[in-house]
N, C-alpha and C positions, 0 to 999 in steps of 0.2 A: 739051302737057301737054292733045292734041288726043285724045291716044289713053289718056287717065287716069292717074292715079300708081300707081306700085308700091304693094306693101303698104306696104314701110318712111314709103313714104310719106303714105299713108292715116294711119298708124298716128300719127306725126311732125301731123300738119296739126291732127289732132283731140285728139292728148291724149293717148293711152295707148300702150303699150309692141305690137308686133307680137305676142307671145304671148297679150297679150290679146281682140288682133283674131284670132286664127288659133284660141281661144276661144269665142271668142260665133261663128264659123262651125260651131266642132263641136255648138253648145247652139243649132243654126237660130237663132240670134235674130239674123244678119245673114246674107244669101244668100250666097254665095261669089260672083264676081263673074264674068262671061266671062274667056278670057284668051286674049291676044296670041298672037299666031303664031311667038312665042316659044314657048308655055306659063305664062308670067308673067299671072300677075288684073291687074286694071286696074280700078283704083278709080276709079266718076265721082262728078257730085254726091249723087246721087241712095245711092250707096253709101254715101258721107260721114254722110249726113244723119240714115240709119238706124244707122250708128254713134254719132252724136254725140248722138243717145235712146237707142240703147241703155246709154252711155255716165252719161250725166245721170239715169236712173231710178234707174241701178248704183248709184250716186255718192250718191242721195238715200235708199239703204236699202234698196230693193226686191232681195228675193232674184232672183238671175240664173235661177231656175226659172216665177218667175212674169211677169217682161220681159215673155218674146215675146208671152201672152194677151193681157197688160194694152195693148201698145202698137197690137195687134190688134184689138180692142174696141170699141167703138160710146162714142158721148160719154156714156154714163145708165153703160154698163158701167164703162165707162172713171174717172167718178165715183168712183162705190161701190168699185173698186178700192182708188182713195186714200187715202178715207175708211180703208178696213182698212189698210192702209199706215200713216196718220199714229197710228192707233187701236195700231197695233202698236209704232212710233218712239216714241211717248207709252212703253210702258210699259218700253220696253228706257234711258229716259233715267233715270226714276221708278227701275230697278233701278241704271244707277252711277250717280246722282245717292247712294243708298243705300250703295252700296260705296265713295262716296265718302266718304261719313261716317264710315263705318267708319273707315278709314283714320285719318279724322281724330281718331279714339275711340282708334286703337293707339297714338297718337304719346302718349296720356295711361296707357301699361300694360295692365293686364293690364283696365281698366278696360270691354271693348271685350263682357268676356264676364260683364259683374254688368249687374244693371238698376239703374234710378237711382235706387231706393229702397237698393238693396247702395253705391253712392256718395257717397249724402248722407252714410249713414253714417260709412262715412271720411268724408270730408269734417269731420264731425262731429269725428273722432276727432283729427283734424290743429288744426282751430281749437279746440279743449281743452288743446292743450299737448303731446299724446303725439309721442315723436320721429318720424323714418321712417321706421326699420328697424322701430318696432311697426305703422305703418301699413301696411310691408309686407307684414307676416307677417300682419295681419289681409284686406288685398285677398287674398294666394293663399288665406289659407284659405278664406276665401269663395266663392275661384271654385272649391279642391276641393271644399268644402260646394253646394255647387249642378248641381257634374258627377257626386258620387259620391253622395250622398243627398240626393235632393233632396226627397223627402216630408218633410224636419223643417229645410228652408232657411229659411222662413218662420217659423217657430220658433227658427230661430237668429238672423235679420235681429231678430227682435224681443226674444230674449235682449240682446243688442248695444244697440237703444233702452234699454231700457229701463235697463242700465247707466249708459247717459250721460247720463238722467235724475235719475239719484243724484247728489251731491255725493260722498257718502260713498264710494259704490263707485269713484268716480272716483277720490279719491284712493288708498284701498286698492287697488286697479289702476296706477296709477303706481308704488307702494311698495311692488309687487310686481315692474314694473321694476327695481329696484334692485337686485335682486335679484340679476337676471343677474349681478353683481361679487362677489355670496356665494360662500362656499362651501357646495356641496350638503349637509352637516352643519354648517352653521350653524344656532343654534337657531336664532333670530328667522326663520327657515323654517316653522317649527310655528309658531310665534305668529301670524305671519302669515295663514296656509293656517287657521287657525281663524276667525281675526277674519274672511275671506272668507268662509270658506264659512256662519260665523252674518250675515254682511249676504245674504247669494243666499237662503240658506234662509227671512227672512224676505221674499222673493219668488217662493217657490219654484213657484207654480202656471206661473214664465215658462221654467221650467228641467226642469218633465217633458219624457218623451219621448213623442210621439203614439202614440196605443194602436196595440201590436201592430209597432210599428216593431221594438224587443228582439228579439219572434221572429224573425226573419229569418238565415238560418240562415251570412249575413254581416253583419248589422247592427253587428258587435262592431269588427269590422277597418276599415268603411269609419269610421264614430263616430270610432274612433282616429288616423285616417289622417287625419281633417279637426283633430278637437278639438288632437293630440300635434301638428301640424304647427309644425316647426322645432325643435322642445325637444334636436333632437341635438343642436343647437350649444350648448347654454344646458343646464350635467345641473344646473342651480340650481334654472332654471322647471319643470326635470322633474318635479322631484321637489316641487316649492308643489301645480304641477297634482295631479300623482301626491294628495296628503296635501290636496288638497281634494275633487279627487271620492269619494277614502275616503268621508269626513265625506261631503258628498250623501248616497253610499248605505246609511253607515249612520244615515243620516235617515227613509232611504225611500227617497229620491229614486230616478226607474227611470235608472237608465245603464246601456247596455251597456260590458260588458267583457269584456275583453281576457284 
C-alpha cells in the first residue's frame, strides 16, 4: 500500500462508487492524484480525506456546485454557508412534510382538493344520515365548483350549510334521494319539486348568484356542469332538479339557464 490505493480501492474505502469519484474529479471537488509508472492514479491519505469530506457534505444536502467553495472557506464563511444550507434544508423538509400530508389526505379521496370548510360540510352530510353515494356526489360537485366556478364557490358552500341547518329541508332532500328509484314521470316528483322550491325560496338570499356571474358567456355551461353533476345516471333526479330550478326562476331567482 506504500504506493497508495487504486481508484477502486479508494472508492470502496470511502463508501462511494468509482463513477462518483470520477465525477468529483470532473467537478474539481477532489484533485486528481498523481499517477504511478503504469499510468494509474494512486490515492493517498490526503486524497481519501478530501473524498470523505466531499461525500459527507454532499450527503448532508449541500449541492455539489457549492461544496468546493464551502470546504475551502475560512471558518467564518464556512459557518455562514452551513447556516444557509441548513435554512434551505429546513425549507425542503417543510415542503416534504406538506407533500406527505397531502398524500395522507389523498387516502380520503378528493378531500385533498377541498378546503376544510367544504370537508366539514361533507362530514355533516354523513352525520345526518345521507348515504355514501350522495355524499360522494356532493364531494365531486364541490370539487367541480371550486375548479369551474370559483366566484360562487363560497356561496355554493353557504347554500349547503344553510340547508343542513334546516331539519325540514334535510328531510325533503332525503325524500328527493328516494326519487332515484321512481319513474321520471312519477307525479310525486312534481309535488316534491314544488315543496323543495317553496322551502328554498324561504331562504332565497342564499340562492342568488353573485352579481355579474350570469352575464359571463360560459356561466350557464359551468353552472350546469356543477349543479347537474351525476344526473345522467338518475333521470328521475334530473327531472326533479329541472322542475325545482324552473320554480326558482319563475319566482325571480337568477340562475344561469342552459
